[in-house]
C-alpha positions, 0 to 999 in steps of 0.5 A, spaced: 779 644 879 785 642 874 784 635 872 791 634 868 794 630 874 788 625 875 787 624 867 795 623 867 794 618 873 788 614 870 792 613 863 797 611 866 793 606 870 789 604 864 795 603 860 793 607 853 791 614 852 784 616 852 780 617 846 776 623 846 769 620 848 773 617 854 775 624 856 768 627 855 765 622 859 770 623 864 769 630 865 762 630 865 763 624 871 767 630 875 762 635 873 757 632 877 761 630 882 764 637 883 758 640 882 759 643 876 753 642 873 749 644 880 744 649 881 748 655 883 746 658 890 744 664 887 738 661 883 741 661 877 742 656 872 747 651 869 748 646 864 748 639 866 753 633 865 748 632 859 748 638 856 756 639 856 758 631 853 753 633 848 757 640 846 764 637 847 761 632 843 759 636 837 765 642 838 770 637 839 777 640 841 779 640 834 786 642 831 790 639 837 796 639 834 803 634 836 806 638 841 799 637 845 797 645 844 790 646 840 790 651 834 785 656 831 781 653 825 776 656 820 769 656 820 767 650 816 761 653 813 765 660 811 771 657 810 774 663 814 771 668 819 769 666 825 775 663 827 775 657 832 778 654 837 778 649 842 771 647 844 768 652 839 770 658 842 770 665 837 771 672 839 776 677 839 783 675 839 781 669 835 784 668 828 789 665 824 795 662 828 792 663 834 794 657 839 792 655 846 793 650 851 788 645 853 788 648 860 786 654 856 780 651 852 777 648 858 777 654 862 774 658 856 768 652 856 766 652 862 766 660 862 762 660 856 757 655 859 756 659 864 755 666 860 750 661 855 747 658 861 745 665 864 742 668 857 738 662 856 735 662 863 733 669 861 730 668 854 725 662 858 724 668 863 721 662 869 718 658 865 718 651 867 724 647 864 727 640 866 734 639 866 734 636 859 730 641 856 735 647 859 741 642 857 739 642 849 737 650 849 744 651 851 747 647 846 743 650 841 745 657 843 752 656 844 752 654 837 747 659 834 747 665 839 740 666 838 735 664 843 733 670 844 730 671 836 729 663 835 722 661 834 724 655 838 724 659 844 717 662 844 714 655 843 718 653 850 716 658 853 709 657 851 709 649 854 709 647 846 714 642 847 713 638 840 713 644 837 719 647 840 723 640 839 721 641 831 724 648 831 732 645 831 731 641 825 731 648 822 738 650 824 742 647 820 745 652 815 752 655 815 755 660 809 746 658 806 747 650 806 746 645 810 751 641 814 751 634 816 754 635 822 749 641 824 743 636 822 746 631 827 747 636 832 740 638 832 737 632 832 741 630 838 739 637 841 732 635 839 732 628 842 735 631 849 730 636 849 724 631 848 728 626 854 726 631 859 718 633 856 
């Protein structure tokens, strides 16, 4: 769904530009209304509105240029690779000078969320998991790519929810140093995870 016409109309109605928090809240509400956060008919899991909002909050759609385009930026931990664009997208074709539209950033976010949610679902392998727990695990995996090897996952599968929640905080390093943004993200993920325990 192209949300731009709706967002443009809402901006005109309220008479001011949106702040990032406004955009995140609207996107999460639209995801709920349109079923983006629902469980698809094939039985796979999808990240819910709380998970999407958490990911958007910490990833941010950074490096927005005055012309409305979004520019790639270096990893804050390394000052270089991996280069990131939009809502935390990395990979082939993303480097210095990469520029996307906001629509490209949003489309990539939704494709990445589907992929990461599928990977988390495989990693937890049928373990009873609330939506809040699943959302926190997807956010963690979206940022670290580590759902398959993390002690956090093993503890979750064992039903040790307190122990799993404590594991989030171990993943606060980038480039060999603690990053305050990762500390805050892991705290938010652990709180979301525990809210569903």
